[in-house]
N, C-alpha and C positions, 0 to 999 in steps of 0.2 A: 504493500500500500502505500511505502515511502517514494516509490518510483511514481507511481498516479500523484501522489500530493507535488513532486517537483515538477511533472509536467502541465498540471493545471494550472500551479504557481507560475511556469514562464508564459503559458496561454493568455492570462490574465495579464502580466506584463506587457506582451505585446499588445492585447487590445487596449490597454491603459494609453500605452505609446503611442497609440493612433494606427496600429501595424494588422489591421485586422486581416487582410488579404494574406500578410505575411505568415498570421498566425492559423487563417486556414490552410494555405499549403503544407504547412510543417504538421499540423496536429489532426487534419481530418483523413479520413481513409479514402481509400478509391472507391469505394461501393457505399459510402456513407447516405443516409435517408437523414433529412430534415423534414421537420413539419413545424407550423407556426400556428398557436392556438389548435383549431380544428379544420383548419385547410389542407388543401390535397398536399400530400408528399411529395420534396423533388428527391429525387432520387440519383447517387452517381455524383461524384466529384465535379466531373465536367459541367452537369446544369447546375448544380450549388453552386460553385465558381460565378457562373454568370450571374446567379442573383446575388452574389455578394460584390460583386463589379458593379452593378446596376444600383446597389444600394449605396456605396461607397461614392460614387459619381455623382448621386443626387443630394449628398450633404454639402451644404455650401458653407457652414460653420459647424463646428464639432467643438462643442463647450466642454461638456465633462462625462468621463466614465467612471465609475466607481462601484469597485465589486463591495456588498452589503454582507454578503454571509455565502461561505464557501464550505460543503459538505462532500466527502469522499466516503465511497464503500466499496465492496467488493466489486470493482470494474465498471464504477458508476460513478459520476462526479454529478454536484449540482450548487451553481451558483446563480443567487440574485444579484442584479445590478442593478445600478440606478443610472439614467442616460439623462443628456441634455444633449442638443443637436438642432440645427435648422435645417430643413429637408426642402428642396425645391417645390415640392408639390403639396406638401402638408403643413409647411410653416415649423413655428418653433414647437418642437417637441421635447418634452420633461415626463418621464415615466420609468416605473421601473418594471423588469421581467424577471423571470426566473427560467434557466437553461438548464436542463436534464440531458446528462452527456453519457452514452453506454460505451465503454473504451474496448476495443479486441486490438490485437497485435500490436499495444501501445499508441493506438491512434483513436480518434472517434467515429465510430460505425454509425451511430444513432444518435440523434439530437431532435429534442422537441422542446419548445421556446414556448412560453405562458406569457401573456403580456394585456390589459387593459387596451381593447380596440377603440 
């Protein structure tokens, strides 16, 4: 579990530095499946990369990212985040979200993200 804690800390540090795409490349499995709330899942690293790139390119001002709570278990991590940014389509956003990540082969194979939409 110590290795997982080390990985999640590094992943979170990259996000705090505004390196979301670098974090994605480093810590997400080729067959990753990501779901936001109850929306359809996005399968595969390539499709999820496009989604992340579109998000990053739509942020016009990144103000704050702060991990509030981090929990790890056997091949699972959960992080509660607080974010503030300005999005070109949605304007100024301030919200919390919880990311539940399942790890396989030291990479995230599955992630579900919960936030108030």
